[in-house]
C-alpha positions in Angstrom: -3.2 34.3 -19.8 -6.1 33.6 -17.5 -5.9 31.6 -14.4 -6.6 27.8 -15.0 -6.0 28.3 -18.8 -3.6 25.6 -20.0 -0.8 26.3 -22.6 -1.5 23.4 -25.1 -4.9 24.7 -26.1 -3.6 28.1 -26.6 -0.9 26.7 -28.8 -3.6 25.1 -30.9 -5.2 28.5 -31.4 -1.9 30.0 -32.2 -0.9 27.3 -34.7 -4.1 28.0 -36.7 -3.4 31.7 -36.8 0.3 31.1 -37.9 -0.8 28.4 -40.7 -3.3 31.1 -41.9 -0.7 33.8 -42.1 1.8 31.6 -43.9 -0.4 29.8 -46.2 -3.4 32.0 -46.6 -5.6 29.0 -46.7 -8.8 30.7 -45.7 -11.3 28.9 -43.6 -10.0 25.2 -44.0 -8.2 25.3 -40.6 -11.0 27.0 -38.7 -12.7 23.7 -37.6 -9.5 22.7 -35.9 -10.1 25.7 -33.4 -12.9 23.6 -31.7 -10.0 21.2 -30.5 -8.7 23.9 -28.3 -11.7 24.1 -25.7 -12.3 20.3 -26.0 -8.6 19.8 -24.9 -8.9 22.5 -22.2 -11.9 20.7 -20.6 -9.6 17.7 -19.6 -7.3 19.8 -17.2 -8.6 23.4 -17.0 -11.3 25.1 -14.9 -14.6 26.2 -16.5 -13.2 29.7 -16.6 -10.1 28.5 -18.5 -12.3 26.5 -21.0 -14.4 29.6 -21.8 -11.4 31.8 -22.1 -9.9 29.4 -24.7 -13.2 29.0 -26.4 -13.7 32.9 -26.6 -10.2 33.3 -28.1 -10.9 30.6 -30.6 -14.3 32.2 -31.8 -12.5 35.6 -32.0 -9.8 34.1 -34.1 -12.4 32.4 -36.4 -14.3 35.5 -36.8 -11.1 37.5 -37.8 -10.1 34.9 -40.3 -13.5 34.8 -41.8 -13.6 38.5 -42.2 -10.0 38.6 -43.7 -11.1 36.1 -46.3 -14.4 37.5 -46.9 -16.1 34.1 -46.2 -19.8 33.6 -46.6 -21.7 34.7 -43.6 -23.7 31.4 -43.4 -20.7 29.3 -43.8 -18.8 31.2 -41.1 -21.7 31.2 -38.7 -21.9 27.3 -38.9 -18.2 27.1 -38.1 -18.3 29.4 -35.1 -21.4 27.9 -33.7 -19.6 24.6 -33.6 -16.7 26.1 -31.6 -19.2 27.8 -29.3 -21.0 24.6 -28.8 -17.8 22.6 -28.1 -16.8 25.4 -25.5 -19.9 25.2 -23.7 -19.8 21.5 -23.6 -16.3 21.5 -22.4 -17.0 24.1 -19.7 -19.9 21.8 -18.4 -17.6 18.7 -18.4 -14.8 20.7 -16.7 -17.2 21.6 -13.9 -18.3 18.0 -13.5 -14.7 16.9 -13.5 -13.9 19.4 -10.7 -16.9 18.3 -8.7 -15.9 14.6 -8.9 -12.3 15.5 -7.9 -13.6 17.3 -4.9 -15.7 14.3 -3.9 -12.7 12.0 -4.4 -10.5 14.1 -2.3 -13.1 14.2 0.6 -13.2 10.2 0.2 -9.4 10.0 0.4 -9.2 12.1 3.4 -11.8 10.0 5.1 -9.9 6.9 4.1 -6.6 8.4 5.3 -8.3 9.1 8.7 -9.7 5.6 8.7 -6.2 4.0 7.9 -4.8 6.0 11.0 -7.7 4.8 13.3 -7.4 1.2 12.1 -3.7 0.8 11.4 -2.3 3.0 14.1 1.3 4.3 13.5 3.9 2.2 15.1 6.8 4.1 16.9 10.2 3.1 15.8 11.2 1.9 19.4 8.6 -0.2 21.3 9.8 -1.7 24.6 13.2 -3.3 23.9 12.5 -3.6 20.0 13.6 -1.3 17.1 10.5 -1.5 14.8 9.8 -0.6 11.2 6.6 -1.0 9.2 5.7 -0.8 5.6 2.1 -1.1 4.4 0.7 -1.1 0.8 -2.9 -1.2 -0.2 -3.6 -2.6 -3.6 -6.5 -0.2 -4.1 -4.4 3.0 -3.9 -7.5 5.2 -3.9 -8.7 3.4 -0.7 -5.5 3.5 1.2 -6.7 0.6 3.4 -7.3 -3.1 2.7 -7.7 -6.5 4.4 -4.1 -6.7 5.7 -3.7 -5.8 9.4 -0.9 -5.2 12.0 -0.8 -3.9 15.6 2.2 -3.8 18.1 1.7 -2.5 21.6 3.3 -2.6 24.9 1.2 -4.4 27.6 1.7 -5.4 31.3 2.7 -8.8 29.9 5.3 -7.5 27.5 5.3 -6.3 24.0 2.7 -8.1 21.9 1.9 -7.8 18.2 -0.4 -9.3 15.4 0.1 -9.4 11.5 -2.8 -11.0 9.7 -4.6 -11.1 6.3 -8.3 -11.2 6.0 -9.8 -13.4 3.3 -11.4 -11.2 0.5 -11.1 -7.5 -0.4 -13.1 -4.4 -0.2 -15.1 -2.9 2.6 -16.0 -6.4 4.1 -12.3 -7.3 4.5 -11.8 -3.8 6.2 -14.6 -4.4 8.5 -13.2 -7.8 9.5 -9.7 -6.3 10.0 -11.1 -3.6 12.2 -12.9 -6.3 14.3 -9.7 -8.4 14.7 -7.5 -5.4 15.7 -10.1 -4.1 18.2 -10.3 -7.6 19.9 -6.6 -7.9 19.9 -5.9 -4.6 21.4 -8.4 -5.3 24.2 -7.3 -8.9 24.9 -3.4 -8.2 24.8 -3.9 -5.9 27.8 -6.2 -8.1 29.6 -5.0 -11.7 29.2 -1.7 -13.0 30.7 -1.6 -16.1 28.4 -0.9 -15.4 24.7 -2.9 -18.4 23.7 -6.0 -16.9 25.5 -5.6 -13.6 23.3 -5.8 -15.8 20.3 -8.9 -17.6 21.9 -10.7 -14.2 22.4 -10.0 -13.2 18.7 -11.4 -16.7 17.6 -14.6 -16.5 19.7 -15.3 -13.0 18.5 -14.8 -14.0 14.6 -17.0 -17.1 15.3 -20.0 -15.0 16.2 -19.4 -12.4 13.5 -18.0 -14.1 10.4 -19.7 -16.0 7.8 -19.0 -19.8 7.3 -16.6 -19.2 4.4 -14.6 -16.2 6.1 -11.5 -16.5 8.1 -8.4 -14.6 8.9 -4.8 -15.9 8.8 -2.5 -14.3 11.4 0.5 -14.5 13.4 0.3 -13.3 17.1 3.4 -12.9 19.0 4.6 -11.8 22.4 7.7 -11.1 24.2 6.8 -11.6 27.9 10.4 -11.4 29.3 14.0 -11.1 28.1 15.2 -13.6 25.6 11.9 -15.3 25.2 9.7 -14.9 22.0 6.2 -16.5 21.9 4.6 -17.1 18.5 1.2 -18.4 17.6 0.8 -19.0 13.9 -2.8 -19.3 12.7 -2.5 -20.6 9.1 -0.3 -17.7 8.1 3.0 -17.4 6.4 5.9 -18.2 8.8 7.9 -15.3 10.1 11.5 -15.0 9.0 14.1 -15.0 11.9 17.4 -13.2 11.2 20.3 -14.5 13.4 24.0 -14.2 12.7 23.3 -13.2 9.1 21.2 -16.3 8.4 17.6 -16.1 7.6 15.4 -18.9 8.7 11.5 -19.3 8.6 9.9 -19.9 12.0 7.6 -23.0 11.1 5.2 -24.1 13.6 5.7 -27.8 14.6 1.9 -28.4 14.5 -0.3 -26.6 11.9 -3.1 -24.5 13.4 -6.2 -23.5 11.3 -6.8 -19.9 10.5 -8.8 -17.7 12.9 -12.5 -18.3 12.4 -12.2 -22.0 11.3 -11.4 -23.6 14.8 -15.2 -24.7 15.1 -14.7 -26.6 11.8 -11.5 -28.3 12.6 -11.5 -28.7 16.4 -7.9 -27.9 16.6 -6.5 -25.9 19.2 -3.6 -23.2 18.6 -0.1 -24.1 19.3 2.5 -21.9 21.2 5.9 -21.8 19.7 8.6 -20.4 22.0 12.1 -19.7 20.8 15.0 -17.7 22.2 15.3 -14.1 20.9 18.5 -12.3 21.9 20.5 -9.3 21.2 20.9 -8.7 17.5 18.0 -11.0 16.5 15.4 -9.7 14.0 12.0 -11.2 13.1 10.1 -10.1 9.9 6.3 -10.7 9.8 4.6 -10.2 6.4 1.5 -11.0 4.4 1.1 -12.9 1.2 0.9 -9.9 -0.8 4.7 -9.8 -0.5 5.4 -13.4 -1.2 2.8 -13.8 -4.0 4.1 -10.7 -5.8 5.0 -11.7 -9.3 7.1 -10.0 -12.0 6.4 -10.0 -15.8 7.8 -13.6 -16.0 5.3 -14.6 -13.3 8.2 -15.4 -10.8 7.3 -14.9 -7.1 9.3 -12.5 -5.3 12.0 -14.3 -3.2 11.4 -12.6 0.2 14.0 -14.6 2.2 16.7 -13.8 -0.3 15.8 -10.2 -0.5 16.0 -9.9 3.4 19.4 -11.6 3.4 20.5 -9.0 1.0 19.3 -6.0 2.6 19.4 -6.8 6.3 21.1 -4.2 8.6 21.0 -2.9 12.1 18.5 -0.3 11.2 14.9 -2.0 10.7 13.6 1.2 8.7 16.6 1.1 6.3 16.2 -2.6 5.8 12.5 -2.4 5.0 12.9 0.7 2.8 15.4 -1.3 0.7 13.3 -4.4 0.8 10.1 -2.6 -0.2 11.9 -0.9 -3.1 13.2 -4.0 -4.4 9.6 -5.5 -4.2 8.0 -2.8 -6.1 10.8 -3.1 -8.7 10.2 -6.8 -9.0 6.5 -6.2 -9.8 7.0 -3.3 -12.1 6.1 -0.5 -9.7 2.6 -1.4 -8.3 1.3 -4.2 -6.1 -1.8 -6.2 -7.0 -2.6 -7.2 -3.5 -2.5 -5.6 -0.1 1.0 -6.1 1.4 2.4 -5.5 5.0 5.9 -5.8 6.4 6.8 -5.5 10.1 10.4 -6.0 11.3 11.5 -6.2 14.9 15.1 -6.0 16.1 16.7 -6.4 19.6 19.6 -3.9 19.4 22.9 -4.9 21.0 23.7 -3.2 24.3 25.5 0.2 24.1 29.2 -0.2 23.6 29.0 -3.9 22.2 30.5 -4.4 18.9 28.5 -5.9 16.1 29.4 -8.8 14.1 31.2 -8.1 10.8 28.2 -8.9 8.6 25.9 -6.9 10.8 28.1 -3.7 10.4 28.1 -4.2 6.6 24.3 -4.2 6.5 24.1 -8.0 5.8 26.2 -8.3 2.7 26.0 -12.1 2.9 23.1 -13.9 1.5 23.1 -16.6 4.0 25.2 -19.4 5.4 28.3 -20.3 3.3 27.8 -23.1 0.5 28.1 -26.6 2.1 27.1 -25.6 5.6 23.8 -26.9 7.2 21.0 -24.4 7.4 20.8 -22.6 10.8 17.6 -23.4 12.8 16.3 -21.4 15.7 16.5 -23.1 19.0 13.0 -24.1 20.1 12.5 -24.2 23.8 9.2 -26.1 23.8 5.8 -26.3 22.0 2.5 -26.2 23.8 -1.0 -26.7 22.7 -4.0 -24.8 23.7 
């Protein structure tokens, strides 16, 4: 068998030969030989298509000679097989060329993803970290969701956001936001001023209907977590096996719309101690629907799968999310989980050792709320 020649087209040729030997049916099965090179064109190389076609023509000629077929009738049948073979070889060559172009585009997209969404280490400052990102356009590998986490002179700072729209314009806006954030996070002591830098840049570069929802957070010192929520879904705080949304006391408009509303962002400060975890995500997760059109219950899923290893938690959560939607997301989705580990030698709570078997507080108990130190405006 020649390299690049698939097995199924050869089986078609063999089947025609066997049928003729068994039934002696003359030329009635010869037209079926044209199916062999046509099928080979879908998966084989041009050389493989030509090999299958040559074998089909040789078998057709042998069958015609065996049954003393009229020469003009046999010539027409074999000409049809040759024509299909040549057309199949051309189609195979065009397919291979498109596949090479697509492979090059995918490699560029992969490089763009690594440049735009840089890999996040599993440990950043005091945090254990895990990230999961899925682009709805699998061929593109990147989309309008964004995230970044980096250590700065003012502590660890991070952003998770979602650009309005899809495609290349959304990717361009995401690149703009991340570029400004990475610069401002190193330069600005005040987290609100980091948000202000992003807002001013977007005001100069976005259209009137464009905006970005985002959560910008910082950990300037031990035990203190600062959060600025700009129209984004609230992060989920995991503390003592309870999962609680971190809702801002005052709503803040998405980035790029402050000029329309005139509202300044608000800084939400809460204690963040050993064993606490914070999950940031985009609406591609919470708006994922199953076949019954039910949204994915993220808080309940996090309570089921939370553990003392963020990578394991997000792997289980992401797997459950894909199972919920039937295997493929229809929107970009990002998950970023932070955890402050307990000091070495400190025993974990029982629920933490079991990987979060409880789904939340016991029935009848009031929901746990994170202690807010203060709120401050811009």
